[in-house]
SERO-4910 file (N, C-alpha, C, O; in steps of 0.05 Angstrom, whole numbers):
BEGIN
 pado doro    nc1    nc2    nc3   cac1   cac2   cac3    cc1    cc2    cc3    oc1    oc2    oc3
  Met    A    748    945   -520    744    918   -531    771    904   -533    790    916   -543
  Pro    A    773    879   -524    799    865   -526    806    860   -555    789    856   -572
  Ser    A    832    860   -560    842    855   -588    841    826   -595    839    808   -577
  Arg    A    843    820   -620    844    792   -630    868    778   -617    867    755   -610
  Arg    A    891    792   -616    915    781   -604    911    773   -575    919    751   -567
  Gln    A    898    791   -559    893    785   -531    875    760   -528    880    743   -511
  Ile    A    855    758   -545    836    735   -543    851    709   -550    848    689   -536
  Arg    A    867    710   -571    881    686   -579    903    678   -559    907    654   -554
  Glu    A    916    698   -547    936    691   -526    923    679   -502    933    659   -491
  Ala    A    900    690   -494    886    678   -471    876    650   -477    876    633   -460
  Ala    A    867    646   -502    857    619   -510    880    599   -509    876    577   -500
  Val    A    904    607   -519    927    589   -519    934    583   -490    941    560   -483
  Gln    A    934    603   -473    940    599   -445    921    579   -432    930    561   -417
  Phe    A    895    582   -438    876    563   -426    880    535   -437    880    516   -421
  Leu    A    884    532   -463    887    506   -475    912    492   -464    912    468   -458
  Tyr    A    933    508   -461    958    497   -449    953    489   -420    961    467   -412
  Cys    A    941    506   -405    937    502   -377    919    478   -372    924    462   -353
  Ser    A    899    474   -388    880    452   -383    891    425   -392    882    404   -383
  Asp    A    910    425   -411    923    401   -420    902    380   -427    896    363   -411
  Leu    A    891    382   -450    867    367   -458    870    337   -458    851    322   -462
  Glu    A    895    327   -454    899    298   -455    892    285   -429    893    260   -427
  Gly    A    883    299   -409    875    285   -384    880    303   -360    891    325   -363
  Gly    A    873    293   -336    878    309   -312    855    328   -307    832    319   -303
  Ala    A    861    353   -307    840    373   -300    818    374   -321    823    373   -345
  Asp    A    794    377   -311    771    380   -329    771    409   -340    769    428   -324
  Pro    A    773    413   -367    774    440   -378    751    458   -369    755    481   -364
  Ser    A    726    446   -368    704    463   -360    705    472   -331    697    495   -325
  Gly    A    716    455   -314    718    463   -286    741    481   -280    743    492   -258
  Leu    A    759    485   -299    783    502   -296    777    531   -299    792    548   -290
  Arg    A    754    538   -311    750    565   -320    750    586   -297    763    606   -300
  Glu    A    736    580   -276    735    600   -254    762    605   -242    770    628   -240
  Pro    A    777    584   -234    804    590   -223    823    602   -243    840    618   -236
  Phe    A    820    594   -269    837    605   -290    833    635   -292    853    650   -292
  Trp    A    808    645   -294    803    673   -297    809    688   -271    817    712   -272
  Glu    A    804    676   -249    811    688   -223    841    693   -221    850    715   -213
  Phe    A    856    673   -229    885    676   -229    895    697   -249    913    713   -243
  Leu    A    883    697   -272    892    714   -294    887    743   -288    902    761   -297
  Thr    A    866    749   -274    857    777   -271    862    789   -243    856    813   -239
  Glu    A    872    774   -225    875    784   -197    901    800   -195    921    792   -206
  Thr    A    900    822   -180    924    838   -176    933    840   -147    957    841   -142
  Asp    A    915    839   -128    922    841   -100    939    817    -92    933    794    -99
  Arg    A    961    822    -77    980    800    -71    966    777    -57    970    754    -65
  Arg    A    951    783    -36    939    761    -20    919    746    -36    918    721    -37
  Asn    A    902    761    -50    882    747    -67    894    731    -89    885    710    -97
  Leu    A    917    742   -100    931    728   -121    942    701   -110    942    681   -124
  Gln    A    952    702    -86    963    677    -74    940    656    -72    944    633    -78
  Val    A    917    665    -62    895    646    -60    886    636    -87    881    612    -91
  Ala    A    885    654   -107    878    646   -134    898    626   -145    891    607   -159
  Thr    A    924    631   -139    945    614   -148    942    586   -137    944    566   -151
  Phe    A    936    585   -110    933    559    -97    909    544   -110    911    520   -115
  Arg    A    887    558   -114    864    545   -125    870    533   -153    861    512   -160
  Thr    A    885    549   -169    892    540   -195    910    515   -194    906    496   -208
  Val    A    930    516   -176    949    494   -173    933    469   -164    937    447   -174
  His    A    915    473   -145    899    451   -134    882    438   -157    880    414   -158
  His    A    871    455   -174    855    444   -196    872    429   -216    865    408   -225
  Leu    A    895    441   -223    912    429   -243    924    403   -234    932    386   -250
  Ala    A    926    399   -207    938    374   -196    917    352   -194    923    330   -185
  Ala    A    893    357   -204    872    337   -203    881    312   -218    892    313   -240
  Gly    A    877    289   -206    885    264   -218    913    255   -211    921    233   -219
  Arg    A    928    272   -197    956    264   -191    957    240   -173    975    223   -175
  Gly    A    938    238   -154    939    217   -134    939    189   -148    955    172   -140
  Asp    A    922    185   -167    920    160   -181    945    154   -197    955    132   -198
  Arg    A    956    175   -210    980    172   -225   1004    165   -207   1021    149   -215
  Leu    A   1005    178   -184   1027    173   -165   1026    145   -155   1046    131   -153
  Thr    A   1002    136   -147    998    108   -137   1008     88   -158   1021     69   -152
  Glu    A   1000     93   -183   1008     75   -205   1039     75   -208   1051     54   -211
  Phe    A   1051     99   -206   1080    101   -208   1094     86   -186   1113     71   -191
  Val    A   1085     90   -161   1098     77   -138   1096     47   -140   1115     32   -135
  Glu    A   1072     37   -147   1068      8   -149   1086     -4   -171   1098    -25   -167
  Arg    A   1087      9   -194   1103     -2   -216   1133      1   -211   1149    -14   -223
  Ser    A   1140     20   -194   1169     24   -188   1180     -1   -174   1204     -7   -178
  Lys    A   1164    -14   -158   1174    -37   -144   1184    -59   -163   1205    -70   -159
  Thr    A   1168    -64   -183   1177    -84   -203   1201    -75   -219   1220    -90   -223
  Ala    A   1201    -49   -227   1223    -39   -242   1249    -39   -226   1270    -46   -236
  Leu    A   1247    -32   -200   1271    -33   -183   1282    -61   -180   1306    -65   -178
  Ala    A   1264    -80   -179   1273   -108   -176   1289   -116   -201   1309   -130   -198
  His    A   1280   -108   -225   1294   -115   -249   1321   -100   -249   1342   -112   -256
  Leu    A   1321    -75   -242   1346    -59   -243   1366    -68   -222   1391    -67   -228
  Ser    A   1357    -77   -199   1376    -86   -178   1392   -110   -187   1413   -115   -176
  Ala    A   1381   -125   -206   1395   -150   -215   1415   -144   -237   1428   -162   -246
  Leu    A   1417   -118   -245   1435   -111   -267   1455    -90   -257   1448    -67   -255
  Pro    A   1480    -98   -252   1500    -78   -243   1503    -55   -262   1509    -33   -253
  Gln    A   1501    -60   -288   1504    -38   -308   1482    -18   -307   1484      4   -319
  Ala    A   1460    -24   -294   1437     -6   -292   1435      7   -264   1414     17   -257
  Glu    A   1457      7   -250   1457     18   -223   1449     48   -222   1434     57   -205
  Asp    A   1460     63   -241   1453     92   -242   1423     96   -247   1411    115   -236
  Leu    A   1412     79   -263   1383     81   -269   1367     74   -244   1346     87   -239
  Arg    A   1376     55   -229   1362     48   -204   1363     71   -185   1343     77   -172
  Ile    A   1386     84   -182   1389    107   -165   1371    129   -174   1358    143   -158
  Ser    A   1369    133   -200   1353    154   -211   1323    150   -205   1309    168   -198
  Leu    A   1314    125   -207   1286    118   -201   1280    122   -171   1259    133   -164
  Asn    A   1299    115   -154   1295    119   -125   1294    149   -119   1279    158   -101
  Arg    A   1310    165   -133   1309    194   -129   1282    205   -137   1272    223   -123
  Leu    A   1271    195   -159   1244    204   -167   1223    197   -145   1206    214   -139
  Leu    A   1225    174   -134   1206    166   -113   1208    185    -89   1187    194    -78
  Ala    A   1232    193    -82   1236    211    -59   1226    239    -66   1213    252    -49
  Leu    A   1231    248    -90   1221    275    -98   1191    276   -101   1179    296    -94
  Glu    A   1179    254   -110   1149    254   -111   1138    256    -83   1117    269    -79
  Ser    A   1151    244    -64   1142    246    -36   1145    274    -26   1128    285    -12
  Thr    A   1168    287    -33   1173    314    -25   1152    333    -38   1142    352    -25
  Trp    A   1145    328    -63   1124    344    -77   1098    342    -61   1085    362    -57
  Ser    A   1090    318    -53   1065    314    -39   1065    329    -12   1045    341     -5
  Leu    A   1087    329      2   1090    343     27   1088    373     23   1074    387     38
  Ala    A   1101    383      2   1101    412     -4   1073    421    -11   1064    443     -3
  Phe    A   1059    404    -26   1031    411    -35   1013    411    -10    995    428     -8
  Ser    A   1017    391      7   1000    389     31   1005    413     50    986    424     62
  Lys    A   1030    422     51   1036    446     68   1022    471     58   1012    487     73
  Leu    A   1020    474     31   1006    496     20    977    496     29    965    517     35
  Gly    A    965    472     28    937    470     35    931    476     64    908    482     71
  Lys    A    951    474     82    946    477    110    950    506    119    943    513    142
  Ile    A    962    523    102    966    551    110    940    566    108    926    564     87
  Pro    A    932    581    129    906    596    128    905    614    104    924    628     97
  Arg    A    881    614     91    878    632     68    857    653     73    849    667     54
  Asp    A    848    655     98    828    675    104    838    697    123    823    712    134
  Arg    A    865    698    126    877    718    143    892    738    126    904    731    106
  Glu    A    891    763    134    903    784    118    931    793    126    943    809    112
  Asp    A    941    783    149    967    793    159    990    786    141    989    765    128
  Ser    A   1010    802    141   1033    799    122   1049    774    129   1061    762    111
  Ala    A   1050    766    155   1065    742    162   1055    717    148   1070    701    138
  Val    A   1028    715    147   1016    692    133   1022    694    103   1027    673     90
  Ala    A   1020    718     92   1026    721     64   1055    713     57   1060    701     37
  Asp    A   1073    721     75   1101    713     71   1105    683     73   1120    671     57
  Glu    A   1092    671     93   1093    642     96   1083    628     71   1095    608     62
  Phe    A   1060    637     61   1049    625     38   1067    629     13   1071    610     -2
  Gly    A   1078    653     11   1096    658    -12   1120    640    -11   1129    630    -32
  Asp    A   1132    636     13   1155    618     15   1148    589      9   1163    575     -5
  Ala    A   1125    581     19   1116    553     14   1110    549    -16   1116    527    -27
  Leu    A   1099    569    -29   1093    567    -57   1119    565    -73   1121    550    -92
  Glu    A   1139    581    -66   1164    581    -80   1178    554    -76   1189    543    -95
  Ala    A   1177    543    -52   1189    516    -47   1174    495    -63   1187    476    -73
  Phe    A   1148    497    -65   1133    478    -80   1141    478   -110   1145    457   -121
  Phe    A   1142    502   -121   1149    503   -150   1178    494   -154   1184    482   -175
  Lys    A   1196    499   -135   1224    489   -138   1224    459   -139   1238    447   -155
  Thr    A   1209    447   -121   1207    417   -120   1196    407   -147   1205    387   -157
  Asp    A   1176    421   -157   1164    412   -182   1184    414   -205   1185    397   -223
  Arg    A   1199    436   -205   1220    439   -226   1241    417   -224   1249    405   -244
  Asp    A   1249    411   -200   1269    389   -196   1258    363   -206   1272    347   -219
  Leu    A   1233    358   -199   1220    333   -208   1220    331   -239   1226    310   -250
  Ala    A   1212    353   -251   1210    353   -281   1238    347   -293   1240    332   -312
  Phe    A   1259    359   -281   1286    354   -291   1293    325   -288   1303    312   -307
  His    A   1289    313   -265   1298    286   -259   1280    266   -274   1289    244   -281
  Arg    A   1255    272   -279   1238    255   -295   1250    253   -323   1253    231   -335
  Gly    A   1258    276   -334   1270    276   -360   1296    261   -361   1301    247   -381
  Gln    A   1312    263   -340   1337    249   -339   1332    218   -338   1346    203   -352
  Phe    A   1313    210   -323   1307    181   -321   1297    170   -348   1307    150   -357
  Leu    A   1279    184   -360   1268    175   -386   1289    174   -407   1290    156   -424
  Lys    A   1307    194   -407   1329    194   -426   1348    171   -421   1356    157   -440
  Ser    A   1355    166   -396   1373    144   -389   1360    117   -395   1374     99   -404
  Ala    A   1334    115   -391   1321     90   -396   1323     82   -426   1323     59   -433
  Gly    A   1324    103   -442   1326     98   -471   1353     86   -479   1356     75   -501
  Asp    A   1372     88   -461   1399     76   -466   1399     46   -461   1420     33   -465
  Phe    A   1377     35   -452   1375      6   -446   1352     -6   -462   1331    -14   -451
  Pro    A   1355     -7   -489   1333    -18   -505   1325    -46   -498   1302    -54   -502
  Ser    A   1343    -62   -487   1337    -89   -480   1318    -90   -456   1306   -111   -450
  Leu    A   1316    -68   -441   1298    -67   -417   1272    -52   -423   1257    -46   -404
  Lys    A   1267    -46   -448   1243    -30   -455   1217    -42   -443   1201    -28   -432
  Ala    A   1214    -68   -446   1190    -81   -437   1187    -79   -406   1165    -77   -396
  Gln    A   1210    -80   -392   1209    -78   -363   1206    -49   -353   1194    -45   -332
  Leu    A   1216    -30   -368   1216     -2   -359   1192     14   -369   1184     34   -356
  Glu    A   1179      6   -391   1156     21   -401   1133     23   -381   1121     45   -379
  Pro    A   1127      2   -366   1105      5   -347   1109     27   -326   1090     39   -317
  Val    A   1134     32   -318   1139     53   -299   1144     80   -313   1139    101   -301
  Ser    A   1153     79   -338   1157    104   -353   1131    117   -360   1129    142   -360
  Ala    A   1110    102   -365   1084    113   -372   1073    131   -351   1065    154   -357
  Pro    A   1071    123   -325   1060    142   -305   1079    165   -300   1070    186   -292
  Ile    A   1105    162   -305   1124    184   -302   1116    206   -322   1116    229   -316
  Arg    A   1111    198   -347   1103    217   -367   1076    230   -360   1072    254   -365
  Arg    A   1058    214   -349   1031    226   -342   1034    245   -319   1020    266   -318
  Leu    A   1052    240   -300   1057    259   -278   1070    284   -289   1065    306   -279
  Gln    A   1087    281   -309   1100    304   -321   1080    323   -334   1084    347   -335
  Arg    A   1058    312   -344   1038    330   -357   1027    350   -336   1021    373   -343
  Ile    A   1024    341   -311   1015    360   -291   1035    382   -287   1028    405   -284
  Ser    A   1061    375   -286   1082    395   -283   1082    414   -307   1087    438   -303
  Asp    A   1076    404   -331   1075    421   -354   1053    443   -350   1057    466   -357
  Arg    A   1030    434   -339   1009    453   -334   1016    474   -313   1009    497   -315
  Leu    A   1031    464   -293   1038    482   -271   1058    504   -279   1060    525   -266
  Arg    A   1072    500   -302   1091    521   -311   1075    547   -317   1086    569   -313
  Met    A   1051    544   -327   1035    568   -333   1030    585   -307   1031    609   -308
  Val    A   1026    571   -285   1021    585   -260   1046    597   -249   1046    619   -238
  Glu    A   1068    582   -251   1094    592   -241   1105    615   -257   1118    633   -246
  Glu    A   1101    614   -284   1113    633   -302   1092    647   -318   1092    645   -343
  Pro    A   1074    662   -305   1053    675   -320   1063    696   -340   1049    705   -358
  Glu    A   1088    706   -335   1099    726   -353   1103    716   -381   1107    732   -400
  Lys    A   1103    690   -385   1106    679   -411   1080    678   -427   1078    670   -450
  Phe    A   1059    688   -414   1032    687   -426   1023    716   -430   1039    734   -431
  Pro    A    997    721   -433    988    748   -440   1003    771   -426   1007    769   -401
  Glu    A   1011    791   -440   1028    812   -429   1014    826   -406    990    832   -407
  Gln    A   1029    830   -384   1017    842   -360   1007    870   -366    987    879   -354
  Ala    A   1021    885   -383   1012    912   -390    985    911   -402    967    927   -396
  Asp    A    981    893   -421    955    890   -434    933    883   -414    911    894   -414
  Met    A    940    864   -396    920    855   -377    914    878   -357    891    880   -348
  Ala    A    934    894   -350    929    916   -332    909    935   -343    892    946   -329
  Lys    A    911    940   -369    892    958   -382    864    947   -381    844    961   -376
  Leu    A    862    920   -386    836    908   -386    823    907   -358    799    907   -355
  Arg    A    840    907   -337    830    906   -310    817    933   -302    803    934   -282
  Gln    A    821    953   -318    810    979   -311    780    979   -310    768    995   -295
  Thr    A    767    962   -326    738    961   -324    729    932   -325    740    915   -338
  Lys    A    708    926   -309    697    899   -308    686    891   -335    686    868   -343
  Ala    A    675    911   -349    663    905   -375    684    894   -395    678    876   -410
  Glu    A    708    906   -394    728    897   -413    738    869   -407    741    853   -426
  Ile    A    742    863   -381    752    836   -375    729    816   -380    735    793   -387
  Ala    A    704    824   -375    682    806   -381    680    800   -411    674    778   -419
  Asp    A    686    820   -427    686    817   -456    708    798   -465    704    781   -482
  Leu    A    732    802   -453    754    784   -460    747    755   -453    752    737   -469
  Arg    A    736    751   -429    729    724   -421    708    712   -439    710    689   -448
  Ser    A    687    728   -446    666    718   -463    676    709   -490    670    687   -500
  Arg    A    693    726   -502    704    720   -528    723    696   -528    724    679   -545
  Thr    A    740    696   -506    759    674   -504    745    647   -499    751    627   -511
  Asp    A    725    647   -480    711    623   -475    696    613   -499    695    588   -504
  Ser    A    686    631   -515    672    623   -540    691    609   -559    685    588   -571
  Leu    A    715    621   -562    735    609   -580    744    582   -569    747    563   -585
  Val    A    749    580   -544    758    554   -532    736    533   -535    742    510   -541
  Asp    A    711    541   -531    689    522   -534    688    510   -563    684    487   -567
  Glu    A    693    528   -582    693    519   -610    716    499   -615    712    479   -628
  Ile    A    739    504   -603    762    486   -606    757    459   -592    763    438   -604
  Leu    A    746    460   -568    740    435   -554    720    419   -569    722    394   -570
  Ala    A    699    432   -580    678    417   -594    689    404   -620    680    383   -628
  Ala    A    709    417   -632    721    407   -657    747    392   -653    761    387   -672
  Lys    A    753    386   -628    780    374   -622    786    349   -638    808    346   -648
  Glu    A    766    331   -640    771    306   -655    777    312   -684    795    300   -696
  Ser    A    762    331   -696    767    338   -724    794    352   -727    809    347   -746
  Ile    A    801    369   -708    827    383   -708    850    364   -707    869    365   -723
  Asp    A    849    345   -687    870    326   -684    872    307   -708    894    298   -716
  Gly    A    849    301   -720    849    284   -744    863    298   -767    878    285   -782
  Thr    A    859    324   -770    873    339   -791    903    340   -786    919    336   -804
  Ile    A    911    345   -761    939    346   -754    952    318   -759    974    316   -770
  Ala    A    937    297   -752    947    270   -756    952    263   -785    969    247   -792
  Ser    A    936    276   -803    939    270   -831    964    283   -843    973    276   -864
  Ile    A    975    302   -828    999    316   -836   1024    305   -822   1045    302   -834
  Val    A   1022    299   -796   1044    291   -780   1044    260   -778   1025    248   -769
  Glu    A   1065    248   -788   1067    219   -787   1069    209   -758   1083    220   -742
  Asn    A   1053    188   -752   1052    176   -726   1044    197   -705   1056    197   -683
  Tyr    A   1025    214   -712   1017    236   -693   1005    224   -668    988    207   -669
  Ser    A   1013    235   -645   1001    230   -620   1003    256   -604   1026    266   -601
  Pro    A    981    266   -593    982    293   -580   1004    295   -559   1017    316   -557
  Glu    A   1008    274   -542   1027    277   -521   1056    278   -530   1074    284   -515
  Arg    A   1061    272   -556   1088    273   -567   1096    302   -575   1119    307   -582
  Ile    A   1077    320   -575   1082    348   -582   1082    365   -557   1066    361   -539
  Asp    A   1101    384   -556   1103    402   -533   1076    414   -527   1062    423   -546
  Pro    A   1068    416   -501   1041    426   -495   1035    453   -505   1012    459   -514
  Val    A   1055    471   -506   1050    498   -516   1046    497   -547   1027    509   -557
  Asp    A   1063    482   -560   1060    479   -589   1033    466   -596   1020    473   -615
  Arg    A   1025    446   -580   1000    432   -585    976    452   -583    958    451   -599
  Ala    A    977    469   -563    955    489   -559    954    508   -583    932    514   -593
  Ile    A    977    517   -592    978    536   -614    969    522   -640    955    534   -657
  Leu    A    978    497   -644    970    482   -668    940    478   -669    927    480   -690
  Arg    A    928    471   -647    899    467   -646    884    493   -652    864    493   -666
  Leu    A    894    515   -641    881    541   -647    884    547   -676    864    554   -689
  Gly    A    908    545   -687    913    552   -715    897    534   -734    886    543   -754
  Thr    A    898    508   -728    883    489   -745    853    494   -745    840    493   -766
  His    A    843    500   -721    814    506   -719    807    531   -737    787    530   -751
  Glu    A    824    551   -736    818    575   -751    820    570   -781    805    582   -797
  Ile    A    839    553   -789    841    547   -818    817    531   -827    807    535   -849
  Leu    A    808    512   -810    786    494   -817    759    508   -815    741    502   -832
  His    A    755    525   -795    728    533   -788    723    563   -788    701    572   -780
  Thr    A    742    579   -798    737    608   -799    744    618   -827    756    604   -843
  Gly    A    736    643   -832    741    654   -858    766    671   -859    771    685   -878
  Thr    A    781    671   -837    806    687   -836    826    676   -856    830    651   -857
  Pro    A    840    693   -871    860    683   -890    881    666   -877    892    673   -856
  Pro    A    887    642   -889    907    624   -876    934    638   -871    947    632   -851
  Gly    A    942    655   -889    968    669   -885    969    685   -859    988    684   -845
  Ala    A    947    699   -853    945    714   -829    945    696   -804    957    702   -784
  Ile    A    930    674   -806    928    655   -784    956    644   -778    964    642   -755
  Ile    A    970    636   -799    997    624   -795   1016    644   -783   1031    637   -765
  Asn    A   1016    668   -793   1034    689   -783   1029    694   -753   1048    696   -737
  Glu    A   1003    695   -746    997    700   -718   1005    676   -700   1014    680   -678
  Ala    A   1001    652   -711   1008    628   -696   1039    627   -692   1048    619   -671
  Val    A   1054    634   -712   1083    635   -710   1092    654   -688   1110    649   -673
  Glu    A   1079    678   -687   1086    697   -667   1080    686   -639   1095    690   -620
  Leu    A   1057    672   -636   1051    660   -610   1072    639   -603   1080    637   -580
  Ala    A   1080    623   -623   1100    602   -618   1127    614   -610   1140    604   -592
  Lys    A   1135    635   -624   1161    648   -617   1160    660   -589   1181    659   -575
  Arg    A   1137    669   -581   1135    682   -555   1133    663   -532   1145    666   -511
  Phe    A   1116    642   -536   1110    624   -514   1125    597   -516   1128    584   -495
  Gly    A   1135    590   -539   1146    563   -543   1177    563   -541   1189    581   -529
  Thr    A   1189    542   -552   1218    539   -552   1229    553   -577   1215    565   -593
  Thr    A   1256    551   -580   1269    564   -602   1260    552   -629   1262    565   -650
  Asp    A   1251    527   -628   1243    513   -653   1213    514   -658   1204    506   -679
  Ser    A   1198    525   -639   1169    525   -642   1159    540   -666   1141    530   -680
  Gly    A   1170    563   -671   1160    580   -693   1162    565   -720   1143    565   -735
  Arg    A   1185    553   -725   1190    539   -750   1171    514   -752   1160    508   -773
  Phe    A   1169    500   -729   1152    476   -729   1123    483   -734   1110    470   -751
  Val    A   1112    503   -721   1084    511   -724   1080    521   -752   1059    515   -765
  Asn    A   1098    537   -763   1096    548   -789   1094    526   -810   1076    527   -828
  Gly    A   1112    507   -809   1113    485   -828   1087    468   -828   1077    461   -849
  Leu    A   1078    462   -804   1055    444   -802   1029    459   -811   1014    447   -826
  Leu    A   1025    483   -802   1001    497   -809   1001    504   -839    980    505   -852
  Asp    A   1024    509   -850   1026    515   -879   1017    490   -895   1002    493   -915
  Lys    A   1025    466   -886   1016    442   -900    986    438   -897    973    429   -916
  Ile    A    976    444   -873    947    441   -869    931    460   -887    911    452   -900
  Ala    A    941    485   -889    928    505   -906    928    496   -935    908    499   -949
  Lys    A    951    486   -944    954    478   -972    937    453   -978    926    450  -1000
  Ser    A    934    435   -958    918    411   -962    888    419   -965    873    404   -977
  Arg    A    880    442   -954    852    450   -956    846    462   -983    823    462   -991
  Thr    A    866    471   -997    862    484  -1023    869    465  -1046    865    472  -1070
  Ala    A    881    442  -1039    890    424  -1060    866    411  -1075    870    395  -1093
***
């Protein structure tokens, strides 16, 4: 039987991966998610990885079109300002990298996935590595552009229309980190043990899906509770990993009989393991306030 920790880790991984603010449909993600999570064979894992990437990239086309169209107006404004030359160059670099991303993604889709020879596996592996590198570069330069744009408060009205689709495109990259860096999620040793029997992995999936369903059904209530604690709360302003852990912890405080102290301790451990250096403290403080507000 899977442990409580394994179930909660898998739930956080799914919530992070699906990024509930838009893009991939959480219900449609389940099959590729579990296929990716439980596959061990190299070739099958590559296919599962591609399917997961393909699903997580849903909605990117519309976001990219919006970004490209709005970039034209933004570049016109920036071209008229010599002091904003670096920002103009940065935006052009983003446009080029987005095009490179699309080409790398298209190349992945054209590689045969029904052949077993090692040459094809090597080709796919190289293409996948190149794709993830492009995505990492894009994420870095998106951050650089958004940070630099903040240095021009007088241009906020002109730059916000192009900054918004950049942030929406970045959400897709946030989801793709789970696929590129699965080691940051449920321990491979634990998963290897569960792979020993179909019954065990089926049990993990059943329990995880049940927990995720409860969180999705109560999402509005959960976010409302978080908003009552965090001033000017907006889901996209919180790191995707922290957001997933907060939703899990808040749900358990609101809707289960588990002692709040145990819930908070477990959430902090998840945050320390999967989040940033500040995640543990952030999650601890917020969930503690939520727990106290329930007993006040």
